[in-house]
PyMOL commands that place a pseudoatom at each C-alpha (Angstrom):
pseudoatom trace, name=CA, resn=MET, resi=1, chain=A, elem=C, hetatm=0, pos=[5.709, 5.632, -13.533]
pseudoatom trace, name=CA, resn=ILE, resi=2, chain=A, elem=C, hetatm=0, pos=[7.214, 2.198, -14.097]
pseudoatom trace, name=CA, resn=VAL, resi=3, chain=A, elem=C, hetatm=0, pos=[10.626, 1.969, -12.456]
pseudoatom trace, name=CA, resn=THR, resi=4, chain=A, elem=C, hetatm=0, pos=[13.157, -0.765, -13.143]
pseudoatom trace, name=CA, resn=GLU, resi=5, chain=A, elem=C, hetatm=0, pos=[16.143, -1.671, -11.020]
pseudoatom trace, name=CA, resn=ASP, resi=6, chain=A, elem=C, hetatm=0, pos=[18.245, -0.027, -13.706]
pseudoatom trace, name=CA, resn=VAL, resi=7, chain=A, elem=C, hetatm=0, pos=[16.415, 3.247, -12.996]
pseudoatom trace, name=CA, resn=LEU, resi=8, chain=A, elem=C, hetatm=0, pos=[16.605, 2.817, -9.225]
pseudoatom trace, name=CA, resn=SER, resi=9, chain=A, elem=C, hetatm=0, pos=[20.298, 1.928, -9.301]
pseudoatom trace, name=CA, resn=ARG, resi=10, chain=A, elem=C, hetatm=0, pos=[21.090, 5.435, -10.525]
pseudoatom trace, name=CA, resn=PHE, resi=11, chain=A, elem=C, hetatm=0, pos=[20.062, 6.691, -7.108]
pseudoatom trace, name=CA, resn=ARG, resi=12, chain=A, elem=C, hetatm=0, pos=[21.935, 4.084, -5.103]
pseudoatom trace, name=CA, resn=ASP, resi=13, chain=A, elem=C, hetatm=0, pos=[25.434, 4.224, -3.705]
pseudoatom trace, name=CA, resn=LYS, resi=14, chain=A, elem=C, hetatm=0, pos=[27.219, 0.983, -4.625]
pseudoatom trace, name=CA, resn=GLY, resi=15, chain=A, elem=C, hetatm=0, pos=[24.016, -1.071, -4.647]
pseudoatom trace, name=CA, resn=GLU, resi=16, chain=A, elem=C, hetatm=0, pos=[22.945, -0.050, -1.149]
pseudoatom trace, name=CA, resn=VAL, resi=17, chain=A, elem=C, hetatm=0, pos=[19.389, -0.021, 0.120]
pseudoatom trace, name=CA, resn=LEU, resi=18, chain=A, elem=C, hetatm=0, pos=[17.682, 3.079, -1.239]
pseudoatom trace, name=CA, resn=SER, resi=19, chain=A, elem=C, hetatm=0, pos=[15.886, 5.425, 1.140]
pseudoatom trace, name=CA, resn=ARG, resi=20, chain=A, elem=C, hetatm=0, pos=[13.042, 7.366, -0.435]
pseudoatom trace, name=CA, resn=PHE, resi=21, chain=A, elem=C, hetatm=0, pos=[12.651, 9.974, 2.303]
pseudoatom trace, name=CA, resn=ARG, resi=22, chain=A, elem=C, hetatm=0, pos=[14.680, 12.797, 3.758]
pseudoatom trace, name=CA, resn=ASP, resi=23, chain=A, elem=C, hetatm=0, pos=[14.230, 12.231, 7.482]
pseudoatom trace, name=CA, resn=LYS, resi=24, chain=A, elem=C, hetatm=0, pos=[14.073, 15.642, 9.179]
pseudoatom trace, name=CA, resn=GLY, resi=25, chain=A, elem=C, hetatm=0, pos=[16.894, 17.001, 7.079]
pseudoatom trace, name=CA, resn=LYS, resi=26, chain=A, elem=C, hetatm=0, pos=[19.014, 13.864, 7.258]
pseudoatom trace, name=CA, resn=VAL, resi=27, chain=A, elem=C, hetatm=0, pos=[19.705, 11.809, 4.160]
pseudoatom trace, name=CA, resn=PRO, resi=28, chain=A, elem=C, hetatm=0, pos=[20.601, 8.249, 5.291]
pseudoatom trace, name=CA, resn=VAL, resi=29, chain=A, elem=C, hetatm=0, pos=[21.206, 7.073, 1.722]
pseudoatom trace, name=CA, resn=ARG, resi=30, chain=A, elem=C, hetatm=0, pos=[19.549, 8.820, -1.228]
pseudoatom trace, name=CA, resn=SER, resi=31, chain=A, elem=C, hetatm=0, pos=[15.981, 9.795, -2.066]
pseudoatom trace, name=CA, resn=LEU, resi=32, chain=A, elem=C, hetatm=0, pos=[13.984, 9.195, -5.226]
pseudoatom trace, name=CA, resn=PRO, resi=33, chain=A, elem=C, hetatm=0, pos=[12.902, 12.335, -7.104]
pseudoatom trace, name=CA, resn=SER, resi=34, chain=A, elem=C, hetatm=0, pos=[9.197, 13.139, -7.064]
pseudoatom trace, name=CA, resn=SER, resi=35, chain=A, elem=C, hetatm=0, pos=[9.146, 13.133, -10.881]
pseudoatom trace, name=CA, resn=LEU, resi=36, chain=A, elem=C, hetatm=0, pos=[9.262, 9.317, -10.808]
pseudoatom trace, name=CA, resn=PHE, resi=37, chain=A, elem=C, hetatm=0, pos=[5.944, 9.023, -8.968]
pseudoatom trace, name=CA, resn=SER, resi=38, chain=A, elem=C, hetatm=0, pos=[2.473, 8.661, -10.508]
pseudoatom trace, name=CA, resn=GLN, resi=39, chain=A, elem=C, hetatm=0, pos=[-0.797, 9.462, -8.745]
pseudoatom trace, name=CA, resn=THR, resi=40, chain=A, elem=C, hetatm=0, pos=[-2.909, 6.364, -8.092]
pseudoatom trace, name=CA, resn=GLY, resi=41, chain=A, elem=C, hetatm=0, pos=[-6.065, 8.413, -8.641]
pseudoatom trace, name=CA, resn=ASP, resi=42, chain=A, elem=C, hetatm=0, pos=[-5.018, 8.931, -12.256]
pseudoatom trace, name=CA, resn=LEU, resi=43, chain=A, elem=C, hetatm=0, pos=[-3.522, 5.498, -12.784]
pseudoatom trace, name=CA, resn=LEU, resi=44, chain=A, elem=C, hetatm=0, pos=[-5.694, 3.053, -10.825]
pseudoatom trace, name=CA, resn=PHE, resi=45, chain=A, elem=C, hetatm=0, pos=[-8.978, 4.767, -9.974]
pseudoatom trace, name=CA, resn=LYS, resi=46, chain=A, elem=C, hetatm=0, pos=[-9.678, 7.153, -12.850]
pseudoatom trace, name=CA, resn=ASN, resi=47, chain=A, elem=C, hetatm=0, pos=[-12.952, 5.368, -13.676]
pseudoatom trace, name=CA, resn=ASP, resi=48, chain=A, elem=C, hetatm=0, pos=[-14.379, 5.563, -10.162]
pseudoatom trace, name=CA, resn=ALA, resi=49, chain=A, elem=C, hetatm=0, pos=[-17.410, 7.768, -9.558]
pseudoatom trace, name=CA, resn=ALA, resi=50, chain=A, elem=C, hetatm=0, pos=[-16.719, 11.452, -8.894]
pseudoatom trace, name=CA, resn=PRO, resi=51, chain=A, elem=C, hetatm=0, pos=[-16.989, 13.670, -7.014]
pseudoatom trace, name=CA, resn=LEU, resi=52, chain=A, elem=C, hetatm=0, pos=[-16.576, 10.931, -4.438]
pseudoatom trace, name=CA, resn=SER, resi=53, chain=A, elem=C, hetatm=0, pos=[-17.180, 12.852, -1.212]
pseudoatom trace, name=CA, resn=GLN, resi=54, chain=A, elem=C, hetatm=0, pos=[-20.665, 14.103, -2.155]
pseudoatom trace, name=CA, resn=PHE, resi=55, chain=A, elem=C, hetatm=0, pos=[-22.418, 10.740, -2.282]
pseudoatom trace, name=CA, resn=PRO, resi=56, chain=A, elem=C, hetatm=0, pos=[-20.622, 8.329, 0.081]
pseudoatom trace, name=CA, resn=SER, resi=57, chain=A, elem=C, hetatm=0, pos=[-23.515, 5.850, 0.273]
pseudoatom trace, name=CA, resn=GLU, resi=58, chain=A, elem=C, hetatm=0, pos=[-23.700, 5.544, -3.518]
pseudoatom trace, name=CA, resn=VAL, resi=59, chain=A, elem=C, hetatm=0, pos=[-19.964, 5.573, -4.167]
pseudoatom trace, name=CA, resn=ARG, resi=60, chain=A, elem=C, hetatm=0, pos=[-19.406, 2.839, -1.578]
pseudoatom trace, name=CA, resn=GLU, resi=61, chain=A, elem=C, hetatm=0, pos=[-21.266, 0.425, -3.844]
pseudoatom trace, name=CA, resn=VAL, resi=62, chain=A, elem=C, hetatm=0, pos=[-18.741, 0.766, -6.673]
pseudoatom trace, name=CA, resn=ILE, resi=63, chain=A, elem=C, hetatm=0, pos=[-15.533, 0.863, -4.623]
pseudoatom trace, name=CA, resn=HIS, resi=64, chain=A, elem=C, hetatm=0, pos=[-12.875, -1.619, -5.669]
pseudoatom trace, name=CA, resn=VAL, resi=65, chain=A, elem=C, hetatm=0, pos=[-9.450, -2.190, -4.169]
pseudoatom trace, name=CA, resn=VAL, resi=66, chain=A, elem=C, hetatm=0, pos=[-6.097, -2.764, -5.837]
pseudoatom trace, name=CA, resn=PRO, resi=67, chain=A, elem=C, hetatm=0, pos=[-3.738, -4.984, -3.811]
pseudoatom trace, name=CA, resn=VAL, resi=68, chain=A, elem=C, hetatm=0, pos=[-0.049, -4.144, -4.020]
pseudoatom trace, name=CA, resn=LEU, resi=69, chain=A, elem=C, hetatm=0, pos=[3.165, -5.279, -2.397]
pseudoatom trace, name=CA, resn=ALA, resi=70, chain=A, elem=C, hetatm=0, pos=[4.953, -2.063, -1.504]
pseudoatom trace, name=CA, resn=PHE, resi=71, chain=A, elem=C, hetatm=0, pos=[8.070, -0.534, -0.028]
pseudoatom trace, name=CA, resn=LEU, resi=72, chain=A, elem=C, hetatm=0, pos=[7.219, 2.610, 1.938]
pseudoatom trace, name=CA, resn=GLN, resi=73, chain=A, elem=C, hetatm=0, pos=[10.494, 3.501, 3.621]
pseudoatom trace, name=CA, resn=THR, resi=74, chain=A, elem=C, hetatm=0, pos=[13.452, 1.803, 1.972]
pseudoatom trace, name=CA, resn=VAL, resi=75, chain=A, elem=C, hetatm=0, pos=[13.900, -0.104, -1.262]
pseudoatom trace, name=CA, resn=PRO, resi=76, chain=A, elem=C, hetatm=0, pos=[16.445, -2.916, -1.664]
pseudoatom trace, name=CA, resn=PRO, resi=77, chain=A, elem=C, hetatm=0, pos=[17.705, -3.932, -5.123]
pseudoatom trace, name=CA, resn=LEU, resi=78, chain=A, elem=C, hetatm=0, pos=[14.598, -5.408, -6.774]
pseudoatom trace, name=CA, resn=SER, resi=79, chain=A, elem=C, hetatm=0, pos=[14.025, -8.427, -8.988]
pseudoatom trace, name=CA, resn=ASP, resi=80, chain=A, elem=C, hetatm=0, pos=[13.276, -7.607, -12.623]
pseudoatom trace, name=CA, resn=GLU, resi=81, chain=A, elem=C, hetatm=0, pos=[10.728, -10.445, -12.718]
pseudoatom trace, name=CA, resn=ARG, resi=82, chain=A, elem=C, hetatm=0, pos=[8.054, -8.045, -11.448]
pseudoatom trace, name=CA, resn=GLU, resi=83, chain=A, elem=C, hetatm=0, pos=[6.873, -4.705, -12.805]
pseudoatom trace, name=CA, resn=TRP, resi=84, chain=A, elem=C, hetatm=0, pos=[7.473, -1.945, -10.250]
pseudoatom trace, name=CA, resn=ILE, resi=85, chain=A, elem=C, hetatm=0, pos=[5.704, 1.410, -10.114]
pseudoatom trace, name=CA, resn=ALA, resi=86, chain=A, elem=C, hetatm=0, pos=[6.510, 4.526, -8.101]
pseudoatom trace, name=CA, resn=LEU, resi=87, chain=A, elem=C, hetatm=0, pos=[3.189, 5.737, -6.696]
pseudoatom trace, name=CA, resn=HIS, resi=88, chain=A, elem=C, hetatm=0, pos=[1.705, 8.558, -4.669]
pseudoatom trace, name=CA, resn=HIS, resi=89, chain=A, elem=C, hetatm=0, pos=[-1.585, 7.511, -3.056]
pseudoatom trace, name=CA, resn=GLN, resi=90, chain=A, elem=C, hetatm=0, pos=[-4.019, 9.894, -1.391]
pseudoatom trace, name=CA, resn=CYS, resi=91, chain=A, elem=C, hetatm=0, pos=[-5.740, 8.514, 1.692]
pseudoatom trace, name=CA, resn=GLY, resi=92, chain=A, elem=C, hetatm=0, pos=[-6.997, 9.521, 5.130]
pseudoatom trace, name=CA, resn=GLY, resi=93, chain=A, elem=C, hetatm=0, pos=[-10.357, 10.995, 4.096]
pseudoatom trace, name=CA, resn=TYR, resi=94, chain=A, elem=C, hetatm=0, pos=[-10.601, 14.729, 4.668]
pseudoatom trace, name=CA, resn=HIS, resi=95, chain=A, elem=C, hetatm=0, pos=[-7.030, 14.755, 6.008]
pseudoatom trace, name=CA, resn=CYS, resi=96, chain=A, elem=C, hetatm=0, pos=[-5.730, 14.191, 2.453]
pseudoatom trace, name=CA, resn=LEU, resi=97, chain=A, elem=C, hetatm=0, pos=[-2.628, 12.239, 3.409]
pseudoatom trace, name=CA, resn=GLU, resi=98, chain=A, elem=C, hetatm=0, pos=[-0.291, 11.232, 0.595]
pseudoatom trace, name=CA, resn=VAL, resi=99, chain=A, elem=C, hetatm=0, pos=[1.755, 8.056, 0.878]
pseudoatom trace, name=CA, resn=ALA, resi=100, chain=A, elem=C, hetatm=0, pos=[4.679, 7.396, -1.458]
pseudoatom trace, name=CA, resn=MET, resi=101, chain=A, elem=C, hetatm=0, pos=[5.675, 3.859, -2.383]
pseudoatom trace, name=CA, resn=VAL, resi=102, chain=A, elem=C, hetatm=0, pos=[7.526, 1.682, -4.835]
pseudoatom trace, name=CA, resn=ALA, resi=103, chain=A, elem=C, hetatm=0, pos=[5.075, -1.136, -5.461]
pseudoatom trace, name=CA, resn=THR, resi=104, chain=A, elem=C, hetatm=0, pos=[4.137, -4.060, -7.638]
pseudoatom trace, name=CA, resn=ILE, resi=105, chain=A, elem=C, hetatm=0, pos=[0.455, -4.616, -8.397]
pseudoatom trace, name=CA, resn=LEU, resi=106, chain=A, elem=C, hetatm=0, pos=[-0.937, -7.986, -7.328]
pseudoatom trace, name=CA, resn=THR, resi=107, chain=A, elem=C, hetatm=0, pos=[-3.671, -9.962, -9.066]
pseudoatom trace, name=CA, resn=PRO, resi=108, chain=A, elem=C, hetatm=0, pos=[-6.253, -10.786, -6.367]
pseudoatom trace, name=CA, resn=ASN, resi=109, chain=A, elem=C, hetatm=0, pos=[-7.274, -14.397, -5.965]
pseudoatom trace, name=CA, resn=VAL, resi=110, chain=A, elem=C, hetatm=0, pos=[-10.771, -14.863, -7.384]
pseudoatom trace, name=CA, resn=THR, resi=111, chain=A, elem=C, hetatm=0, pos=[-11.824, -16.591, -4.156]
pseudoatom trace, name=CA, resn=ILE, resi=112, chain=A, elem=C, hetatm=0, pos=[-10.997, -13.512, -2.112]
pseudoatom trace, name=CA, resn=LYS, resi=113, chain=A, elem=C, hetatm=0, pos=[-11.463, -10.555, -4.490]
pseudoatom trace, name=CA, resn=ASP, resi=114, chain=A, elem=C, hetatm=0, pos=[-15.045, -9.722, -3.453]
pseudoatom trace, name=CA, resn=LYS, resi=115, chain=A, elem=C, hetatm=0, pos=[-14.039, -9.840, 0.203]
pseudoatom trace, name=CA, resn=LEU, resi=116, chain=A, elem=C, hetatm=0, pos=[-11.123, -7.484, -0.414]
pseudoatom trace, name=CA, resn=ASP, resi=117, chain=A, elem=C, hetatm=0, pos=[-13.448, -5.097, -2.236]
pseudoatom trace, name=CA, resn=GLN, resi=118, chain=A, elem=C, hetatm=0, pos=[-15.828, -5.331, 0.707]
pseudoatom trace, name=CA, resn=ILE, resi=119, chain=A, elem=C, hetatm=0, pos=[-13.109, -3.966, 2.991]
pseudoatom trace, name=CA, resn=GLY, resi=120, chain=A, elem=C, hetatm=0, pos=[-12.795, -0.927, 0.733]
pseudoatom trace, name=CA, resn=LYS, resi=121, chain=A, elem=C, hetatm=0, pos=[-16.562, -0.454, 0.843]
pseudoatom trace, name=CA, resn=GLN, resi=122, chain=A, elem=C, hetatm=0, pos=[-16.790, -0.955, 4.596]
pseudoatom trace, name=CA, resn=PHE, resi=123, chain=A, elem=C, hetatm=0, pos=[-14.205, 1.694, 5.418]
pseudoatom trace, name=CA, resn=TYR, resi=124, chain=A, elem=C, hetatm=0, pos=[-15.022, 4.225, 2.715]
pseudoatom trace, name=CA, resn=PHE, resi=125, chain=A, elem=C, hetatm=0, pos=[-15.895, 7.505, 4.476]
pseudoatom trace, name=CA, resn=ALA, resi=126, chain=A, elem=C, hetatm=0, pos=[-15.127, 5.766, 7.803]
pseudoatom trace, name=CA, resn=GLN, resi=127, chain=A, elem=C, hetatm=0, pos=[-15.306, 7.957, 10.896]
pseudoatom trace, name=CA, resn=HIS, resi=128, chain=A, elem=C, hetatm=0, pos=[-17.171, 10.439, 8.692]
pseudoatom trace, name=CA, resn=GLY, resi=129, chain=A, elem=C, hetatm=0, pos=[-14.089, 10.920, 6.536]
pseudoatom trace, name=CA, resn=ASN, resi=130, chain=A, elem=C, hetatm=0, pos=[-11.604, 11.120, 9.403]
pseudoatom trace, name=CA, resn=LEU, resi=131, chain=A, elem=C, hetatm=0, pos=[-9.991, 7.670, 9.446]
pseudoatom trace, name=CA, resn=GLU, resi=132, chain=A, elem=C, hetatm=0, pos=[-6.237, 8.304, 9.571]
pseudoatom trace, name=CA, resn=PRO, resi=133, chain=A, elem=C, hetatm=0, pos=[-3.426, 7.305, 11.985]
pseudoatom trace, name=CA, resn=GLY, resi=134, chain=A, elem=C, hetatm=0, pos=[-3.525, 10.464, 14.091]
pseudoatom trace, name=CA, resn=ASN, resi=135, chain=A, elem=C, hetatm=0, pos=[-7.279, 10.383, 14.521]
pseudoatom trace, name=CA, resn=MET, resi=136, chain=A, elem=C, hetatm=0, pos=[-8.121, 6.687, 14.731]
pseudoatom trace, name=CA, resn=LEU, resi=137, chain=A, elem=C, hetatm=0, pos=[-10.718, 5.206, 17.053]
pseudoatom trace, name=CA, resn=ALA, resi=138, chain=A, elem=C, hetatm=0, pos=[-10.005, 1.910, 18.800]
pseudoatom trace, name=CA, resn=SER, resi=139, chain=A, elem=C, hetatm=0, pos=[-13.271, 0.601, 17.374]
pseudoatom trace, name=CA, resn=SER, resi=140, chain=A, elem=C, hetatm=0, pos=[-11.985, 1.228, 13.824]
pseudoatom trace, name=CA, resn=ILE, resi=141, chain=A, elem=C, hetatm=0, pos=[-8.810, -0.745, 14.491]
pseudoatom trace, name=CA, resn=SER, resi=142, chain=A, elem=C, hetatm=0, pos=[-10.865, -3.575, 15.972]
pseudoatom trace, name=CA, resn=ALA, resi=143, chain=A, elem=C, hetatm=0, pos=[-13.322, -3.575, 13.060]
pseudoatom trace, name=CA, resn=TYR, resi=144, chain=A, elem=C, hetatm=0, pos=[-10.506, -3.661, 10.509]
pseudoatom trace, name=CA, resn=SER, resi=145, chain=A, elem=C, hetatm=0, pos=[-8.639, -6.444, 12.298]
pseudoatom trace, name=CA, resn=THR, resi=146, chain=A, elem=C, hetatm=0, pos=[-11.878, -8.433, 12.491]
pseudoatom trace, name=CA, resn=ALA, resi=147, chain=A, elem=C, hetatm=0, pos=[-12.541, -7.930, 8.775]
pseudoatom trace, name=CA, resn=LEU, resi=148, chain=A, elem=C, hetatm=0, pos=[-9.084, -9.263, 7.924]
pseudoatom trace, name=CA, resn=SER, resi=149, chain=A, elem=C, hetatm=0, pos=[-9.344, -12.180, 10.348]
pseudoatom trace, name=CA, resn=ALA, resi=150, chain=A, elem=C, hetatm=0, pos=[-12.578, -13.263, 8.673]
pseudoatom trace, name=CA, resn=ILE, resi=151, chain=A, elem=C, hetatm=0, pos=[-10.618, -13.988, 5.488]
pseudoatom trace, name=CA, resn=GLY, resi=152, chain=A, elem=C, hetatm=0, pos=[-7.531, -15.417, 7.172]
pseudoatom trace, name=CA, resn=LEU, resi=153, chain=A, elem=C, hetatm=0, pos=[-5.340, -12.307, 6.998]
pseudoatom trace, name=CA, resn=ASP, resi=154, chain=A, elem=C, hetatm=0, pos=[-3.761, -10.107, 9.669]
pseudoatom trace, name=CA, resn=CYS, resi=155, chain=A, elem=C, hetatm=0, pos=[-2.230, -6.692, 10.353]
pseudoatom trace, name=CA, resn=GLU, resi=156, chain=A, elem=C, hetatm=0, pos=[-0.463, -7.551, 13.600]
pseudoatom trace, name=CA, resn=CYS, resi=157, chain=A, elem=C, hetatm=0, pos=[2.471, -5.229, 12.948]
pseudoatom trace, name=CA, resn=THR, resi=158, chain=A, elem=C, hetatm=0, pos=[1.148, -2.941, 10.199]
pseudoatom trace, name=CA, resn=TRP, resi=159, chain=A, elem=C, hetatm=0, pos=[-2.184, -1.714, 11.631]
pseudoatom trace, name=CA, resn=ARG, resi=160, chain=A, elem=C, hetatm=0, pos=[-0.680, 1.701, 12.387]
pseudoatom trace, name=CA, resn=ARG, resi=161, chain=A, elem=C, hetatm=0, pos=[-0.756, 2.402, 8.647]
pseudoatom trace, name=CA, resn=LEU, resi=162, chain=A, elem=C, hetatm=0, pos=[-4.551, 2.093, 8.529]
pseudoatom trace, name=CA, resn=SER, resi=163, chain=A, elem=C, hetatm=0, pos=[-6.253, 5.027, 6.809]
pseudoatom trace, name=CA, resn=GLU, resi=164, chain=A, elem=C, hetatm=0, pos=[-9.317, 5.419, 4.656]
pseudoatom trace, name=CA, resn=GLY, resi=165, chain=A, elem=C, hetatm=0, pos=[-8.225, 4.209, 1.217]
pseudoatom trace, name=CA, resn=LEU, resi=166, chain=A, elem=C, hetatm=0, pos=[-5.056, 2.499, 2.547]
pseudoatom trace, name=CA, resn=TYR, resi=167, chain=A, elem=C, hetatm=0, pos=[-5.586, -0.893, 4.180]
pseudoatom trace, name=CA, resn=PRO, resi=168, chain=A, elem=C, hetatm=0, pos=[-2.442, -2.650, 5.484]
pseudoatom trace, name=CA, resn=ILE, resi=169, chain=A, elem=C, hetatm=0, pos=[-1.756, -6.394, 5.682]
pseudoatom trace, name=CA, resn=ASP, resi=170, chain=A, elem=C, hetatm=0, pos=[1.385, -7.961, 7.130]
pseudoatom trace, name=CA, resn=CYS, resi=171, chain=A, elem=C, hetatm=0, pos=[3.677, -9.063, 4.328]
pseudoatom trace, name=CA, resn=THR, resi=172, chain=A, elem=C, hetatm=0, pos=[4.185, -12.724, 5.130]
pseudoatom trace, name=CA, resn=GLN, resi=173, chain=A, elem=C, hetatm=0, pos=[4.392, -15.345, 2.420]
pseudoatom trace, name=CA, resn=GLU, resi=174, chain=A, elem=C, hetatm=0, pos=[1.216, -16.905, 3.794]
pseudoatom trace, name=CA, resn=ASN, resi=175, chain=A, elem=C, hetatm=0, pos=[-0.739, -13.646, 3.542]
pseudoatom trace, name=CA, resn=LEU, resi=176, chain=A, elem=C, hetatm=0, pos=[0.707, -12.926, 0.118]
pseudoatom trace, name=CA, resn=ASN, resi=177, chain=A, elem=C, hetatm=0, pos=[-0.379, -16.332, -1.179]
pseudoatom trace, name=CA, resn=LYS, resi=178, chain=A, elem=C, hetatm=0, pos=[-3.916, -15.777, 0.127]
pseudoatom trace, name=CA, resn=VAL, resi=179, chain=A, elem=C, hetatm=0, pos=[-4.243, -12.329, -1.414]
pseudoatom trace, name=CA, resn=ALA, resi=180, chain=A, elem=C, hetatm=0, pos=[-2.671, -12.860, -4.838]
pseudoatom trace, name=CA, resn=SER, resi=181, chain=A, elem=C, hetatm=0, pos=[-2.927, -15.452, -7.570]
pseudoatom trace, name=CA, resn=ASP, resi=182, chain=A, elem=C, hetatm=0, pos=[0.445, -14.235, -8.847]
pseudoatom trace, name=CA, resn=ALA, resi=183, chain=A, elem=C, hetatm=0, pos=[2.108, -14.011, -5.436]
pseudoatom trace, name=CA, resn=PRO, resi=184, chain=A, elem=C, hetatm=0, pos=[5.879, -13.660, -5.778]
pseudoatom trace, name=CA, resn=SER, resi=185, chain=A, elem=C, hetatm=0, pos=[8.339, -15.478, -3.560]
pseudoatom trace, name=CA, resn=LEU, resi=186, chain=A, elem=C, hetatm=0, pos=[9.500, -13.001, -0.930]
pseudoatom trace, name=CA, resn=ASP, resi=187, chain=A, elem=C, hetatm=0, pos=[12.903, -14.667, -0.795]
pseudoatom trace, name=CA, resn=MET, resi=188, chain=A, elem=C, hetatm=0, pos=[13.414, -14.069, -4.515]
pseudoatom trace, name=CA, resn=LEU, resi=189, chain=A, elem=C, hetatm=0, pos=[11.773, -10.643, -4.700]
pseudoatom trace, name=CA, resn=ALA, resi=190, chain=A, elem=C, hetatm=0, pos=[14.869, -8.605, -3.874]
pseudoatom trace, name=CA, resn=ASP, resi=191, chain=A, elem=C, hetatm=0, pos=[18.473, -8.678, -2.777]
pseudoatom trace, name=CA, resn=TRP, resi=192, chain=A, elem=C, hetatm=0, pos=[17.872, -8.545, 0.965]
pseudoatom trace, name=CA, resn=ARG, resi=193, chain=A, elem=C, hetatm=0, pos=[21.502, -8.026, 1.987]
pseudoatom trace, name=CA, resn=GLY, resi=194, chain=A, elem=C, hetatm=0, pos=[21.650, -5.040, 4.320]
pseudoatom trace, name=CA, resn=PHE, resi=195, chain=A, elem=C, hetatm=0, pos=[17.873, -5.053, 4.686]
pseudoatom trace, name=CA, resn=THR, resi=196, chain=A, elem=C, hetatm=0, pos=[16.121, -6.295, 7.829]
pseudoatom trace, name=CA, resn=ARG, resi=197, chain=A, elem=C, hetatm=0, pos=[13.107, -8.452, 6.969]
pseudoatom trace, name=CA, resn=ALA, resi=198, chain=A, elem=C, hetatm=0, pos=[11.359, -10.385, 9.730]
pseudoatom trace, name=CA, resn=ARG, resi=199, chain=A, elem=C, hetatm=0, pos=[7.845, -11.376, 10.787]
pseudoatom trace, name=CA, resn=TYR, resi=200, chain=A, elem=C, hetatm=0, pos=[7.347, -8.061, 12.523]
pseudoatom trace, name=CA, resn=SER, resi=201, chain=A, elem=C, hetatm=0, pos=[8.857, -5.887, 9.812]
pseudoatom trace, name=CA, resn=THR, resi=202, chain=A, elem=C, hetatm=0, pos=[6.645, -3.169, 8.366]
pseudoatom trace, name=CA, resn=ASP, resi=203, chain=A, elem=C, hetatm=0, pos=[8.526, -2.897, 5.079]
pseudoatom trace, name=CA, resn=PRO, resi=204, chain=A, elem=C, hetatm=0, pos=[7.680, -4.423, 2.667]
pseudoatom trace, name=CA, resn=ILE, resi=205, chain=A, elem=C, hetatm=0, pos=[3.938, -4.345, 3.263]
pseudoatom trace, name=CA, resn=ILE, resi=206, chain=A, elem=C, hetatm=0, pos=[0.821, -5.585, 1.492]
pseudoatom trace, name=CA, resn=LEU, resi=207, chain=A, elem=C, hetatm=0, pos=[-1.609, -2.722, 0.913]
pseudoatom trace, name=CA, resn=LEU, resi=208, chain=A, elem=C, hetatm=0, pos=[-5.150, -2.632, -0.376]
pseudoatom trace, name=CA, resn=LEU, resi=209, chain=A, elem=C, hetatm=0, pos=[-5.423, 0.684, -2.204]
pseudoatom trace, name=CA, resn=ALA, resi=210, chain=A, elem=C, hetatm=0, pos=[-8.838, 2.216, -2.718]
pseudoatom trace, name=CA, resn=SER, resi=211, chain=A, elem=C, hetatm=0, pos=[-10.422, 5.540, -3.554]
pseudoatom trace, name=CA, resn=ASN, resi=212, chain=A, elem=C, hetatm=0, pos=[-10.365, 8.235, -0.895]
pseudoatom trace, name=CA, resn=SER, resi=213, chain=A, elem=C, hetatm=0, pos=[-13.597, 10.073, -0.051]
pseudoatom trace, name=CA, resn=ASP, resi=214, chain=A, elem=C, hetatm=0, pos=[-12.088, 13.553, -0.325]
for i in range(1, 214): cmd.bond("trace and resi %d" % i, "trace and resi %d" % (i + 1))
show_as sticks, trace
zoom trace
């Protein structure tokens, strides 16, 4: 579902940063209702081959990725110059993880699009469908970091988010400009007051979303 700052502000207290999650029973600010979220499988990948998990070698050939700039934990007041969507994305292969985000879809640079798609193909059904943070091999982290480095990108502080179908990239302006032809200015993207944003922040994050094998 498309969410505007007007919609999000209804769930804020006096313009504060909005927390989307209830952390072990604690509510640091306020959470967004699940009714606002759309499934990426229905919205972004409905034309992908199915059932995906039965033919991984064939499906891998048609995998495409959708780059987004996303907030996974907290959401500051957002600029209305971008379209924002509340998404649930299934990832992690057979582990069927679901990651919630408020995100804006990025238009991939034509010079890098095929290489971004290749990452989705390379890691589709990775570790035989078991690539997720709690079950990740060091070799998978190394292979992913190498794949990003080959196109001038990095995941120095976001690699822990790596899962099949969810490929993290550090959200620096440099990385954003390489990934997207319509890259927004991070400084103008939101009202950052009360929000910690530094080189080693993990929110916001650039994500490459792709189909999950299960």
